[in-house]
N, C-alpha and C positions, 0 to 999 in steps of 0.2 A: 835358660834365659835368652840365649841368642836366637833360638827359634821363635820365641814369643815376639821379640823385637822385629825380626824379619817378617813375621806374619802381620804385625801392626803396620810396618812400612808398606807392605803390599796392600793392606786395607786402606791406608791413607792415600795411596796412588789411585785406587779404584774410586775412593770417595771424591777426590779432586775431579776425576773424569765425569762422574755422575753429576756433580755440582755444576760443572761447565755445561753439560748437556741440558740440564734443567733451566739454567739461567738463559740459555739461548731461546727457550720457550717463552720466557716472560719479559726479557729486556727488549725495548723497542729497537728492532734490528736496523732501522733506517738511521738511528741516532747513535747506537753503541754496538761495538763488536765484543764478543766474549772470546777470550783467549786463555789457553792453559800452557804454562811453562813448568814442566816438572810437576810439583804438587802445589803450585801457586796458580790460582785462578784470577783472571783480571777482566774487568769491564772497562773498555777503552772507548772514549768518545770519538765519533767520526764527524766529518763535515764541520758545522759550526760548533760542535761540542768537543772538537779535537783539543787535546791537552788535558782533558779531564779523565782521570783514571781512578778506579777503585780496585784494590787487590785484597784477596783473602788467602790465607794459608791454613787450611783446616788441620793439617798435620800437627800443628802446635798444640791444639786441644786434643786431637785424637791420641796422642802418645801419653796423655795424663793417666795416672793409675786410678781411674774411675770406671764404673760400669759402662758398657757400650751404650746403653740407653741414655744415660746421663750425658755422656760425651756427645752423642748425636744431637740431643736436645740443645746442649750448649752451643754447638757449632751452628745449627740451623736457626736458632733464635737470634744469636748475635748477627749472623750473616743477613738474615731477613730484614732486621732493623737497620743495619748499616747500609745495605743496598737501597732500601727505601729512602733513607736520609740522603744518600749520594745522588740518586736519580732526581729526587725532589729539589735538592739544592742546585744541581747543574741545570735542570730544565726550568727552574724558577716557578714551579707549580707542584702541588702535591702529586706524588706518584703512588699508586696508580689512580687515586682519586682522593678527594677530601674525605676525611674520617676513616679511610681504609687503614687497617693496622696489620702488622705482620703476625702470622700465626704458624705454629708448628705442632704437629701431632705425631709422636713416635710410638708405634705399636710394635708388637713382636714380629710383624710381617713387613712393615714399610714405614717410611717417613713421608708425611703429607705436609706440603708447604703451600700457604696461600696468603693473599693480602685482601682484606675486606672485613666482613663481619666475623664474629666469634665462631660461627659454625662454617664448616667448609662449603656448605651449600649456599652461603652468603658471600662467596668469594667474588671479588672484582677481577682478580688475576690469580691463577694457580698454575703450578707445574704438575706434570705427571708424578705420581708417587714414586719414590725410590725404594725398590724392594731391598730388604736386608740380604736376600739371596744374591742380588746383583752386586752388592758390596762384599759378599763373602763373610758376612757377620752373622 
């Protein structure tokens, strides 16, 4: 059991790093900074947005006794919606655009994250897919 917990802890750390890297791709860098502290990822306002912070700790869901696919879907669906609500609220306008919605597709090979239409080809903003190999899953 200890080895399983250690493996999940390592996966959670890799997951936090991958999330922070992908957030840097989509978050407006002139307005927000993406930081990682341990297994907590934060989006911190800079300039006129200073004082506004959103944090996520995916390890809380990652350690649940569910399938990896279900845990990944739960993590990225909640984070995508929460990030969108945070950026829209702080900026005072819909992010990334009016009618854009958060979407996640988890496959056997990768996690695809985008905001926009229901199909990834209709994305207004998207990150590079996160390969399950990169996460060690």
